[in-house]
C-alpha positions as CSV (number, residue, x, y, z in Angstrom):
1,X,0.0,0.0,0.0
2,X,2.8,2.4,0.9
3,X,4.7,1.5,-2.2
4,X,1.5,2.2,-4.3
5,X,1.1,5.7,-2.7
6,X,4.7,6.5,-3.2
7,X,4.6,5.4,-6.8
8,X,1.6,7.6,-7.5
9,X,3.3,10.6,-6.0
10,X,6.4,10.0,-8.0
11,X,4.4,9.7,-11.2
12,X,2.6,13.0,-10.5
13,X,5.9,14.8,-9.9
14,X,7.4,13.3,-13.0
15,X,4.4,14.3,-15.1
16,X,4.6,17.8,-13.8
17,X,8.3,18.0,-14.5
18,X,7.7,16.8,-18.1
19,X,4.9,19.3,-18.6
20,X,7.1,22.2,-17.3
21,X,9.8,21.3,-19.7
22,X,7.4,21.1,-22.6
23,X,5.9,24.5,-21.7
24,X,9.2,26.3,-21.1
25,X,10.0,28.9,-23.7
26,X,13.2,28.9,-25.7
27,X,16.1,30.3,-23.7
28,X,14.1,30.5,-20.5
29,X,14.3,28.6,-17.3
30,X,11.6,25.9,-17.0
31,X,8.5,27.0,-15.3
32,X,7.6,25.4,-11.9
33,X,6.4,21.8,-12.6
34,X,3.7,22.1,-10.0
35,X,1.8,24.4,-12.3
36,X,0.9,21.3,-14.4
37,X,0.9,18.6,-11.8
38,X,-2.0,16.4,-12.6
39,X,-5.0,16.2,-10.3
40,X,-7.1,13.1,-10.2
41,X,-10.4,13.5,-12.1
42,X,-12.4,12.3,-9.1
43,X,-11.1,15.3,-7.1
44,X,-12.3,17.8,-9.7
45,X,-15.0,20.3,-8.7
46,X,-18.0,20.6,-11.0
47,X,-16.9,24.0,-12.2
48,X,-13.2,23.3,-12.5
49,X,-10.6,22.9,-15.3
50,X,-7.6,21.0,-13.9
51,X,-4.0,22.0,-14.5
52,X,-3.3,19.0,-16.9
53,X,-5.9,20.4,-19.3
54,X,-3.4,23.0,-20.5
55,X,-2.0,22.5,-24.0
56,X,1.5,23.2,-25.1
57,X,2.4,26.8,-24.4
58,X,-0.5,27.3,-22.0
59,X,-1.1,27.2,-18.2
60,X,-4.3,27.0,-16.2
61,X,-4.6,29.7,-13.5
62,X,-5.5,27.0,-11.0
63,X,-6.5,27.9,-7.4
64,X,-4.6,24.7,-6.4
65,X,-1.2,26.5,-6.6
66,X,0.2,30.0,-6.5
67,X,-1.3,31.0,-9.8
68,X,-4.6,31.2,-8.1
69,X,-3.6,34.7,-6.8
70,X,-4.4,35.9,-10.3
71,X,-8.0,34.8,-9.9
72,X,-10.6,37.5,-9.2
73,X,-11.5,35.3,-6.1
74,X,-8.1,35.8,-4.5
75,X,-7.9,37.7,-1.2
76,X,-5.7,40.5,-2.6
77,X,-7.0,43.7,-1.0
78,X,-6.6,47.0,-2.8
79,X,-7.8,50.6,-2.6
80,X,-9.6,52.0,-5.7
81,X,-10.8,55.6,-5.9
82,X,-10.6,56.0,-2.2
83,X,-12.4,52.8,-1.1
84,X,-11.0,49.4,0.1
85,X,-11.9,46.1,-1.5
86,X,-11.0,42.6,-0.3
87,X,-10.9,41.2,-3.8
88,X,-11.7,41.9,-7.5
89,X,-14.7,39.6,-7.1
90,X,-16.0,41.7,-4.2
91,X,-15.5,44.9,-6.3
92,X,-17.3,43.3,-9.2
93,X,-20.3,41.9,-7.4
94,X,-20.9,45.0,-5.2
95,X,-21.8,47.0,-8.3
96,X,-24.9,44.9,-8.6
97,X,-26.2,46.2,-5.2
98,X,-28.0,49.4,-4.4
99,X,-25.7,52.4,-3.7
100,X,-28.2,53.9,-1.2
101,X,-31.9,54.2,-0.3
102,X,-32.6,56.4,-3.3
103,X,-31.3,53.8,-5.7
104,X,-34.0,52.4,-7.9
105,X,-32.9,48.9,-6.9
106,X,-33.5,49.6,-3.2
107,X,-36.9,51.0,-3.9
108,X,-38.2,48.1,-6.0
109,X,-41.2,46.4,-4.4
110,X,-40.9,42.8,-3.4
111,X,-37.1,42.8,-3.7
112,X,-34.9,41.9,-0.7
113,X,-31.2,42.5,-0.7
114,X,-29.3,40.0,1.5
115,X,-26.2,42.2,1.8
116,X,-25.2,45.8,1.7
117,X,-22.9,47.1,-1.0
118,X,-20.1,47.7,1.6
119,X,-20.5,44.1,2.9
120,X,-20.0,42.7,-0.6
121,X,-16.9,44.9,-1.1
122,X,-15.3,43.1,1.9
123,X,-16.0,39.6,0.5
124,X,-13.7,37.2,-1.5
125,X,-14.1,34.0,-3.4
126,X,-17.4,32.1,-3.5
127,X,-18.9,34.3,-0.8
128,X,-18.7,37.3,-3.1
129,X,-19.7,35.2,-6.1
130,X,-22.8,33.9,-4.3
131,X,-23.7,37.4,-3.2
132,X,-23.6,38.4,-6.9
133,X,-25.7,35.4,-7.9
134,X,-28.5,36.6,-5.5
135,X,-28.2,40.1,-6.9
136,X,-28.5,38.9,-10.5
137,X,-31.7,37.1,-9.6
138,X,-33.1,40.4,-8.3
139,X,-32.0,42.1,-11.5
140,X,-33.9,39.6,-13.5
141,X,-37.0,40.1,-11.4
142,X,-36.8,43.9,-11.9
143,X,-35.9,43.5,-15.6
144,X,-32.8,45.7,-15.4
145,X,-29.5,45.1,-17.2
146,X,-27.3,47.7,-15.6
147,X,-25.0,48.2,-12.6
148,X,-23.7,51.3,-11.0
149,X,-20.4,52.8,-9.8
150,X,-20.1,56.2,-8.1
151,X,-23.7,56.9,-9.1
152,X,-23.3,56.2,-12.8
153,X,-25.3,53.5,-14.6
154,X,-23.7,51.3,-17.1
155,X,-24.6,48.1,-19.1
156,X,-23.6,45.0,-17.1
157,X,-23.2,42.5,-20.0
158,X,-21.9,44.3,-23.2
159,X,-20.0,42.7,-26.0
160,X,-18.0,45.8,-26.4
161,X,-15.4,47.2,-24.0
162,X,-17.5,49.7,-22.2
163,X,-17.4,51.4,-18.8
164,X,-17.8,48.2,-16.9
165,X,-14.9,46.6,-18.7
166,X,-12.7,49.6,-18.0
167,X,-13.5,49.5,-14.3
168,X,-12.8,45.8,-14.0
169,X,-9.5,46.2,-15.8
170,X,-8.6,49.2,-13.6
171,X,-9.4,47.2,-10.5
172,X,-7.1,44.4,-11.7
173,X,-4.3,46.9,-12.3
174,X,-4.8,48.3,-8.8
175,X,-4.7,44.8,-7.4
176,X,-1.4,44.2,-9.1
177,X,0.2,47.5,-8.1
178,X,-0.8,47.1,-4.5
179,X,0.1,43.4,-4.1
180,X,3.7,42.8,-5.1
181,X,3.2,39.0,-5.3
182,X,0.6,39.4,-8.0
183,X,3.0,41.3,-10.2
184,X,5.8,38.8,-9.5
185,X,3.7,35.7,-10.3
186,X,2.2,37.3,-13.4
187,X,5.7,38.1,-14.8
188,X,6.8,34.5,-14.0
189,X,4.2,33.2,-16.5
190,X,6.5,34.5,-19.2
191,X,5.0,34.0,-22.7
192,X,2.5,31.3,-21.6
193,X,-1.1,31.7,-22.7
194,X,-3.2,32.0,-19.6
195,X,-6.4,30.0,-19.2
196,X,-9.0,30.1,-16.5
197,X,-9.5,27.2,-14.1
198,X,-13.3,27.3,-14.5
199,X,-15.8,26.5,-17.3
200,X,-16.7,29.6,-19.2
201,X,-19.8,30.5,-21.1
202,X,-19.7,30.3,-24.9
203,X,-19.3,34.0,-25.7
204,X,-18.7,36.0,-22.6
205,X,-18.4,39.8,-22.4
206,X,-14.7,40.9,-22.6
207,X,-14.4,41.7,-18.9
208,X,-15.3,38.1,-18.1
209,X,-12.1,37.1,-19.9
210,X,-9.8,38.0,-17.1
211,X,-7.0,35.9,-18.5
212,X,-6.9,38.1,-21.6
213,X,-6.8,41.2,-19.4
214,X,-3.9,39.7,-17.5
215,X,-2.0,39.0,-20.7
216,X,-2.5,42.5,-21.9
217,X,-1.2,43.9,-18.5
218,X,1.7,41.4,-18.6
219,X,2.7,42.6,-22.1
220,X,2.7,46.2,-20.9
221,X,4.8,45.3,-17.9
222,X,7.4,43.4,-19.9
223,X,7.6,46.1,-22.5
224,X,8.2,48.7,-19.8
């Protein structure tokens, strides 16, 4: 039994090392093998894409290793326009909530808001995501398709890079600038194509494609 466990561990480490070598760019040191260490399929969450799903030249931003710090879920506090947020996810989802008692969303009949906007801003990971899911259900009941920031309304799901996209991208840059480890890990990904560790919808709005935003930011950092 012990031999079987040890053999399995060795196989996983070897597979990860091979994957790292295959994904290393010409003239660069190999990337950490753990980024591609296979995870058993029976341990996969229903929403998850495992590290071994990456193709040549790619890496999955898995929450199972340090690349997870690039996720919107990560607890990477930052200040943006004078307010503190616990994560990009908290920043994102709080825009779905009423900004105050005069907000049309707060005045809608038969609509209950389980959290305040400030509470959501202090959330991370699935707590923030779940708060957003509840808010989206309210939006459907009210028939609205907008969110707000600093009193301004903007479309929530637009296929063009509008104000919501610009706010999310700016929040991600603030996260990077105020959390040195985020910058360090992003640069360590080199020329790898970044892929999310969760199943995406078929044609999401551009701000949902956070890996693309990171690659644009990375390109600017490397050029500078």
